[in-house]
C-alpha positions in Angstrom: 108.1 -59.3 -44.6 108.7 -62.8 -45.4 112.5 -62.0 -45.6 112.3 -60.7 -42.0 110.1 -63.2 -40.8 112.8 -65.8 -41.9 115.8 -64.0 -40.2 114.2 -63.4 -37.2 113.7 -67.0 -36.9 117.2 -67.8 -38.0 118.5 -65.6 -35.4 116.5 -67.3 -32.8 117.3 -70.7 -33.7 121.0 -69.5 -33.6 120.3 -67.9 -30.0 118.8 -71.2 -28.7 121.6 -73.0 -29.7 124.2 -70.9 -28.2 122.4 -71.0 -25.1 121.7 -75.2 -25.3 125.6 -75.0 -25.9 126.6 -72.6 -23.1 124.6 -75.2 -20.7 125.7 -78.2 -21.6 129.1 -76.6 -20.9 128.3 -75.4 -18.0 127.0 -78.8 -16.4 130.1 -80.5 -17.8 132.2 -77.7 -15.9 130.0 -78.7 -12.6 130.3 -82.6 -13.2 134.2 -82.3 -13.7 134.5 -80.3 -10.4 132.4 -82.7 -8.6 134.2 -85.8 -10.1 137.6 -83.5 -8.7 135.8 -83.6 -5.1 134.4 -87.5 -5.4 130.8 -87.0 -5.1 128.7 -88.7 -6.9 125.8 -87.1 -9.1 123.1 -87.5 -11.1 123.0 -86.9 -14.5 121.2 -83.8 -15.0 122.8 -82.3 -11.8 122.4 -78.5 -11.7 124.1 -75.6 -9.9 121.5 -72.4 -10.0 123.1 -69.9 -10.3 126.6 -71.2 -11.3 128.1 -68.2 -10.7 126.9 -65.9 -7.6 127.0 -62.5 -7.0 130.7 -61.4 -5.4 129.0 -59.8 -2.5 125.3 -59.9 -1.0 124.8 -56.5 1.5 123.4 -56.9 5.0 120.2 -56.9 5.2 117.7 -56.1 8.1 114.2 -57.6 7.6 110.6 -56.5 9.3 107.8 -59.2 9.1 104.7 -58.3 6.8 101.7 -58.0 8.2 98.5 -59.2 6.3 95.0 -57.6 6.5 92.8 -60.2 8.6 89.7 -59.0 6.5 91.1 -58.9 3.6 93.0 -62.2 3.9 90.0 -63.8 5.2 88.0 -62.7 2.1 90.7 -64.1 -0.3 90.7 -67.3 1.6 86.7 -67.8 1.6 87.0 -66.8 -2.6 89.2 -69.4 -3.1 88.5 -72.2 -0.8 87.3 -75.8 -1.0 83.5 -75.1 0.3 83.4 -76.2 3.9 80.8 -79.2 4.7 79.0 -80.4 7.8 81.3 -82.0 10.3 84.7 -80.4 9.2 87.0 -78.5 11.5 88.9 -75.5 9.7 91.3 -73.3 11.1 91.9 -69.7 9.6 94.9 -68.0 11.7 96.5 -64.6 10.6 99.3 -63.5 12.5 98.0 -65.7 15.4 100.6 -66.0 19.1 99.2 -70.0 18.6 101.5 -70.0 15.4 103.9 -67.1 15.3 106.2 -68.2 12.8 103.3 -68.2 10.1 101.4 -65.0 9.4 98.7 -67.3 7.7 97.7 -70.6 8.9 94.7 -72.1 7.1 93.6 -76.1 6.5 91.1 -78.9 7.7 92.4 -79.7 11.2 91.7 -83.3 10.8 93.7 -83.8 7.5 90.7 -84.6 5.2 92.0 -82.4 2.2 96.0 -83.0 2.7 99.0 -82.7 4.7 102.1 -81.3 4.0 105.5 -80.6 5.5 106.5 -77.1 5.8 110.3 -77.7 5.3 110.8 -79.2 2.0 113.9 -81.1 0.9 113.3 -82.0 -2.5 114.8 -80.3 -5.9 112.0 -78.5 -7.7 109.1 -79.9 -9.8 108.5 -77.9 -12.7 104.3 -77.6 -13.8 103.4 -80.0 -15.9 101.7 -78.2 -18.6 100.1 -80.6 -20.5 97.8 -81.5 -17.3 94.9 -79.3 -16.9 94.3 -79.9 -13.7 97.7 -78.8 -12.2 97.4 -75.9 -14.6 93.9 -74.9 -12.9 95.2 -75.5 -9.3 98.4 -73.4 -10.2 96.2 -70.6 -11.9 94.4 -70.5 -8.3 97.5 -69.9 -6.3 98.8 -67.4 -8.5 95.9 -65.4 -8.3 95.8 -66.0 -4.4 99.1 -64.6 -3.7 98.9 -61.8 -7.0 95.7 -60.7 -4.5 97.2 -60.8 -1.4 99.8 -58.6 -2.6 103.2 -60.4 -1.8 106.5 -60.9 -4.1 106.7 -64.5 -5.0 109.0 -66.5 -7.2 107.4 -67.7 -10.5 107.1 -70.4 -11.9 106.7 -72.0 -8.8 109.6 -74.1 -7.3 107.2 -77.0 -6.6 104.2 -78.1 -8.3 103.1 -81.9 -8.1 100.3 -84.3 -7.5 99.4 -85.0 -3.8 99.8 -88.5 -2.8 98.1 -89.7 0.4 99.8 -91.3 3.6 99.2 -94.6 1.8 100.7 -93.4 -1.5 97.6 -93.4 -2.9 96.3 -90.8 -6.2 94.1 -88.0 -4.9 92.7 -85.1 -6.2 94.9 -82.8 -4.8 97.9 -80.9 -6.0 100.9 -79.9 -3.7 102.7 -76.5 -4.1 105.8 -75.0 -2.2 106.4 -71.3 -3.5 109.6 -69.5 -2.6 109.7 -65.8 -1.7 112.0 -63.7 -3.0 114.6 -61.3 -0.7 116.3 -58.3 -3.6 115.7 -60.6 -6.0 117.4 -63.8 -4.5 114.2 -66.6 -3.6 114.6 -67.7 -0.1 115.4 -71.7 1.0 113.0 -74.2 1.4 113.4 -75.1 4.5 113.9 -72.8 8.1 117.8 -72.2 9.5 119.3 -73.3 12.8 122.3 -71.5 13.9 124.5 -71.3 17.1 121.9 -68.0 17.4 118.6 -69.7 17.3 116.3 -70.6 20.6 117.3 -73.8 21.5 114.3 -74.6 22.9 112.2 -73.5 19.7 111.7 -74.6 16.1 114.6 -72.9 14.6 114.4 -69.7 12.5 112.1 -69.0 10.2 112.6 -69.0 6.6 110.1 -67.0 4.4 108.0 -69.3 2.4 104.6 -70.5 1.3 103.1 -73.9 0.7 99.6 -74.7 -0.4 97.1 -77.3 -1.6 94.6 -77.1 -3.9 92.0 -79.3 -5.5 92.8 -80.3 -9.4 89.5 -78.1 -9.5 91.2 -74.7 -8.3 89.9 -74.6 -4.8 92.5 -74.2 -2.0 92.3 -76.5 0.7 95.4 -75.3 2.6 97.4 -72.2 2.4 100.2 -71.5 5.0 102.7 -68.6 4.7 105.6 -68.8 7.1 107.5 -65.5 7.8 107.1 -63.4 5.2 109.5 -60.4 5.1 110.3 -57.2 3.6 113.9 -55.9 3.7 113.7 -52.4 5.4 117.4 -51.5 5.2 120.5 -52.5 3.9 124.2 -52.3 4.2 127.3 -52.5 2.3 129.3 -55.8 3.0 132.5 -56.5 1.5 132.9 -60.0 2.9 132.9 -62.0 -0.4 130.4 -65.0 -1.2 131.7 -68.4 -1.2 131.6 -70.6 -4.6 129.5 -73.3 -4.2 132.4 -76.0 -4.8 134.6 -73.9 -1.9 131.6 -74.7 0.4 131.0 -78.3 -0.7 135.1 -78.6 -0.1 135.1 -77.4 3.0 132.2 -79.6 4.1 133.5 -83.1 2.7 132.8 -84.6 5.9 129.3 -84.3 5.9 129.2 -86.2 2.9 131.3 -88.7 4.4 129.3 -88.8 8.0 125.8 -89.5 5.9 127.7 -92.2 3.7 129.6 -94.1 5.9 129.4 -92.7 9.8 126.1 -93.5 10.8 124.7 -96.7 12.0 123.4 -97.4 8.7 125.2 -98.1 5.0 124.5 -95.5 2.6 125.4 -93.6 -0.4 124.9 -89.8 -1.2 124.1 -88.7 -4.7 123.8 -84.9 -5.5 120.8 -83.7 -7.3 121.1 -79.9 -7.3 122.4 -76.6 -5.7 120.7 -73.9 -4.9 121.8 -70.2 -4.1 119.4 -69.1 -1.6 118.7 -66.1 1.2 117.9 -67.3 4.9 116.9 -65.2 7.8 118.5 -65.7 11.2 117.4 -65.0 14.8 117.7 -61.2 14.5 115.9 -60.9 11.6 119.0 -60.4 9.7 119.3 -62.0 5.8 122.1 -64.2 4.8 122.7 -65.8 1.8 123.1 -69.5 1.9 124.4 -72.7 -0.5 121.4 -75.5 -0.2 122.5 -78.6 -1.3 120.6 -81.5 -2.4 120.9 -85.3 -2.1 119.3 -88.7 -3.0 120.3 -90.4 0.3 119.9 -94.5 -0.5 120.1 -96.5 2.4 121.1 -100.2 1.3 121.0 -101.4 5.0 119.3 -100.3 7.8 121.3 -101.6 10.9 118.5 -100.5 13.1 115.9 -102.1 11.3 117.5 -105.4 9.6 114.3 -106.8 7.8 113.8 -103.3 6.0 114.0 -103.2 2.7 116.4 -100.4 0.9 115.1 -96.8 0.7 116.0 -93.5 -0.5 115.0 -90.2 0.5 116.0 -86.6 0.2 118.5 -84.9 2.1 119.3 -81.2 2.2 122.4 -79.7 3.5 122.7 -76.0 3.6 125.7 -73.9 4.7 126.1 -69.8 4.9 127.7 -68.6 1.7 129.6 -66.2 3.6 131.4 -68.2 6.7 130.6 -72.0 4.9 129.3 -72.9 8.4 126.3 -75.7 8.0 122.9 -73.8 9.1 120.7 -76.7 8.5 120.7 -80.6 7.4 117.5 -83.2 7.5 117.6 -85.2 8.7 
């Protein structure tokens, strides 16, 4: 038994060493490509996955409709107890907010307010923080009991900070919903077919705030879908570097062609799915940058600042489908 155990751990150590070496080699390959394109990047820049599928079939989707009674019971089970004077809303496939299958929150923002379009790279759960883990377990249990597929570990789990950047007792979650095993983007799409007077094409996703004690204060699920039919599409998926090379003008624009002076630093690239105005799914490459503004010509007295900027492109055509801001 001892020899078997020793052999097992020796093999495990060798496997870890090989995987570590492969990851380092992939990172160096990504950096070499970015250097050749003249793109600045962070030291830990990642492309996930480095090699996408060669093709992705055409997919037609259909909105998942939640059972009202069951969903309300789950909200009551996991939400923070309501207090007198608070104003809570729980809408389930409501006509008031047609992009959302579930919209639950305290309307006055007493327990946090979040953007439902996320432009930042992933933030993994800090498993050493008991409060984050309790909140994480609540969100996971809620989704399991609701019965929809989701990506795990969650895309983003981090302490929620208030409008004045103060610490709170809240935790913010961004959960990606998958489509045929590929996670969806964390922001909407906007193409030539989108409703010009609307809010763009709703990408499936879920967004939560919970207390560190594990009680929900916000639950928003946008456009959850099932794939109802597929059709083979021979159109090849472009590699991330091909898409970037075809759209270098965007990096140039956000660096030099606006009214301010800025630098762009690539942090990560993600292969994701999105849904268009006709409920058809398509693959995309999402590029997350740090945009550092050293001089804002509209507000000359303002100090330098940095924010996340997300540029997303259709992975079959290379056309831009979303950028922020």
